[in-house]
N, C-alpha and C positions, 0 to 999 in steps of 0.2 A: 543273618544273626551274628550280633558280635561277641567277643571272645567273651564280655563280659555275662553276656545273657547267658554263652554256654554254662557258662561257670556256675551261674547262678541256679539253673535248671540242674547240673549236675547235683550242686549240693543240696535240695532237696529230694532229689533220687538217692542219693547216697545216704541221708538220712533215712528214707524211707526204707532201703536194703537192710541198713541197719537193726530197723526195729523189724524188720519180718525175720529176721534171722533171731533175733535176742527172744522172738514171742516162743520158739521153740521150746526154749530153756526151761518153761513152765509147763507149757502143753503137752509137754512129752510124759511128764507123768499120770497126766491123765490118760494118756493116750495106751500108756504099756503098765499101768499099775492100778488097781482098785479106787475109784476115782476120789476117795475121803481121803489116801494117801497124800492129795495135792495140798491139802490143810494140814494133818498130822501125820509124820513120818513116821509115828511108833504103830501106824494101821498098817501100813503095808512098805516094803522098797526100803526097811534099814532105816536104822534110827541113832548108830555110832559109829566112829571112823571117818572115815571118807565120804559117806552117807549123808552123816550127821551134818559134816563141813558144805556137803551139796546142798544140802536145804537152807542154810545161816546165810549163804552167799547168795544164792537166789533170792531165799526172803527178803534180803537188803537191798541188793540191786537190780533183781529183775522181777520180782513178783509185782503184777500190776503195772511195773514202771515202761517196760515194753509195750505193754498194752495201751498203756496213757499217750505214751508218745504217737503210736500207729494211730491211735483214733484222734489224735491233733492233726497229724499228718492229714488223717480224712477230711477232717475240717476244712485245713488249707486247700485241698484239693477240689472240694465243693467251692470256693471261691475263684480258685483257678481257672477250674473248666468253666462257671459260670461267665467269667470276663470274657474268655477265650469264644464260647457262644454267642455272646453280648456281641463281640467285634464281627461277627462271621455272617454270613448268609444264609446258612441253613436252620437248625431247629432255634427256636427260643431258649433263652437258658432254664425256664421254668418247664417245657417240655422235656429239654435234653435230662434236667436233672432228675424229675420223676420216673422216666423212662429209665433213666439208670438205676433207681431205687427200687423201682418194679420188679426189675430182671435180676439186681443184688438180691432181693427176698426171694426169689423164686431159684436162683441156684443155690444163694444159703441155705434153705430147708432140703434142697436135694443133697448138700456137704453134710450136712449135720446128720440127715438119716442112714447116709450111706458110707460115710467117710469119717466124721469125727462131729463126736455130739455137743462139744464144747464151741463148736462154730460162733464167729463173731459177726457175720456178714447178715446174717437176718437181725440182732440188733443193731448193726449200722445203718440199714435200710431204714428200719423204723424213728431211730432216731434223725437220719440226713432229711427224712420229711418234715420231722418237726422242727431242724432247725434252717433249714433253706431262707427261709420266707425273714431271717433277721441277717441274713448276711450281709446287708449295706450298712447296718449299724454302725456306727463309730469304733475303732478298736476300744477305746474306753469303755463303753457300753457293753461289748461283749464280754471282756473280762469280767466286768462285774459281775453281768448274767452267768457267766459260766463258774466262777469263784461261789456267787450265791447258792447254783444248783450244788458245786460238790461240796459246801457246808453245810447243806440243809441234808444233804445224803448222811454226810457225817453226824450230824445230831441226831438222825433218826436211826442209826445204826447204834450210835451209844446207849438210845433209850428202849432200845430192843434187847431184852434181856433173856430171849429166848433163842436156845444153844442148838445150833447145826450138831446134828450125829448120824452117823451111817443106820440106816434101819436093818434091824436084825436080820442075818441072812443075806445082806449086801454084797459081802466080800464073795463068798461063794456063788452068787446068782451070778455077779460079773466076769468071775472067773472062767463059769462055765460055758457064759454066754458068748465071750469074744475068743473062748479058745476053742470053739467049735467051729461049724461053717459061716458060708455067707450069711444066710437066714437068721442064724441064731446071733451072730453080731447085729445085724440090723435091728433085731428083737430086743437087744440089749441097751442099744443106743436109745432105742423108740422109749425104754421105761427110763431111761435118765433123760430124755427132753421132758417128759412130765415136769420134772422137777424144773428143767430150766425153763421153761416157757410158761409154766403157772406161779412158779415164786423167785427164782433167781432173777431173770430178765426183765420183771415189770418193776419190780423194786429194788434195786441194783444195777444191772448191766448196762439198762436202757440210760437211767437218771445218770449214771457216770459217765456215758458215752454222750448224753446233750451235753453236759457240763464240760467235757473236755474238746468237745468241737468248736463250741464257742471259744474256747482258749488258741485251737489251733487256727482257727479265722483271725481272729485279733491278732496273734502272731505272725502269721502270713502278710496281713496288712501292713503288719511294723517294718517288715523284712527280715525277722528272724531266722526264719528257715532258706531265705535268701543271700545270707553274707550282709544282708543292709544294717546289722549292727555294727557299731565298734567291738575291736578286741578286748576294748575295758568293762564294756557291758557284756558280752560272752564270758569272761574271766569269772565277774563279779557273779552271774548266774552257775557258774562250775562251783564257786566257793560256796555258795548257798546250798547248792545241792549235796554236794562231798561235805563240806565240813561242818555242815550244821542237819541237815535232813537226814543225809547217811546216818551219822552216829545216834540220833536220835531213833531210828528205825535197827539200829543195830541193837540199842539198848533196850528195846521191846521186845526183839528178836531175843535177847540175854534171858529177858525176866520169862518169855515164853519156855525157853530151854530149863531155867531153875525150878520151873514147876512141875518138870515132867510132862511136859504137854497138856497141864490141866484145861479140860473143856471150859473153862470160866476165863482163865486167865489166855488162853488163844483166844477168844471170842473178843475180851476187852483191847487187848494189846492188836490184835489184826486192823480192828476199828480204828483207832490210833495210828494207825500206820497210814491208812491212807492220806494225813495229811503231808507227809514227805513225798508220794507218788508220783505227782505232776513236778516236784521241784527235783528230785534225783533224775526224771524222766528227762527234765530239759536241760540239767545238766550233761549228760551222756550227748546228748544233742548237740549242744554248744560246743564241747571237747572235740566231736567229729569236725564241727564246723572249721573250728580252727585249725584243724590239720589240714582240712582242705583249703582255707585262706594261705596256708605257710605251702602248700603245692608239695606237702610232703608224702610218701607212701602211696604215688600216682595211682600205681598197680593196685593196690586192695582199693584206694578211693573208687577208683575206674569200674573197679569188677561190682562195689556195693552198689554203682548207680546204675549199674546193667539189670543187680539184682531187684531194685527199688523200680525199676521202668517195668518191671514182670513182676511187682509185688503179688499182684492178684493170682496168677499163674504160682508164683512160687509156692503162696500160703496154700491153695487148694493143692498141688504136687505134692507138699509136704504132707497133708493129710492123707493121699493116695497112698505115697511111699511108707510112714509108718503104720498105716492097718495092712500093707503086706509083710510088714518087718512083724508084727507084734499079733495079729489076730490067726485064728487056728485055719485060713484057708490061703494064711502065707506061710511066714516059718514060725508062728507059733508060739513065740517068743513070751507072751502075754503072761504077766506076772513073776516070769523066769530073772529079767533084771534086774538090779537094785538100782536104787536112785543114782548113785555114780557109776555104774555101769551103763543106764542109760544114754551118758555122755558121750559113750563110743556113737553110740547111732545118732546122736546130735550132730557130733562131727562128721559124721559121714554125710549128711542131709546138706550141713554147712558147704561141703567142699563140692555134693551135686550143684548146689543154685551155685557157687561162686564160679564153677566151670563151666556151666552151659548157658548162664543167662547171657554173656558177652558175645561167645559167638552166634548164639542165636538171634542176638539183634542184629550182627553184620549183614545178616541174611534177609530178615525179616523185619517187617514195621512195628509188629507189636508181640508181645507174649501169646502162647495159643488160646490163653482165657481170656487174655483182654481184647484180643481180634473178635471172639466169640461174643464176649459182651457188647463191643463199641459197633458190630454188626447188626446185634440184636435191637439196639437203642435206635439206629438211624433206619432198622427194618431194610435193609441192604447189603449185598455182601460191600465189606469193606477191601481196601487194596492190603495186599498181606505181603507176597514177596516184595523183597527191593528191587528198583528195577537196574542194574547198570548204568553206572555214568556214562554218559555217552563221550567217546574219545574227543579231545581236542582238536579245533580245527587247524592249528597248526603242528599237530603231531608229526 
């Protein structure tokens, strides 16, 4: 493998590692506070001082943006893995992909029931099945389809005047469930999954994932994630995201705050914030890609790349760790930490991910859950422990 090739793979892994870290900034709210606090900080978690600033910064820079970036990378990986399967002598690209999606669906269901009801793996598996047949379309067509789907979703949400509100007693029920034993928390997750699987995923999460996966496939084909764009093109991407989309999103967030988190204003402004999500997400990615191209802070980008190579394991480990921090069968901190205080948990999980991923990959071929997933797809045990390099004959 040439150094350029190694650099290109490091870039996509580093962006993926960045995204999997960033997703926790939003997920942590639903993991440690009653779920409606994700939308409205006045519901739980604090809405003044540092708590309000935590909501505001996340609303502008991370809410939906990190998930968008992670989803685009999932689309990019679909193309990359299919290309590798096509060039190899094992399973065909279609067999590889659909087996991967089947096992992802099953693992995601287990993850959703026992660890995190906001699981994204199930929607990814469903969207991945639907998007895969279009992987060989031209990038222009893929971008057109992706933008059209996201625009249709925006229009649907803009025309929907039904306001999402927490049902009576939901706060108390979640506090009781997640503060109890393992089976109490499992039942609480199952209650939430009814809403997710019947309302949120079919009409929002899955269509959004499909649109963003189309964009991710196109961006991969054009070289965005693999340093194939010029520095000027990355700079323009950053400018669009940070100088246009971010201020627009901040203006909408300000309107929400000024309204006192009025349900109608919250709904309407959150809908229009969807416009900036992919633009801000790509600005984050472009900024990191320019850092990688410049060869700056390599100690950090290398650790991000290791975290990205183990993104599946790190995503699942995040849920396992936070369930033990917040639920009653662990430290029992559910509902006890404010939104700003939760950032200490985020920092601790980030430190764990950045600390363990790189040393793990020096000894093992894959992350633990990547190895399980790969072995299930191939239906045979895959190599796991790295073999020591043979001593040089001239040594």
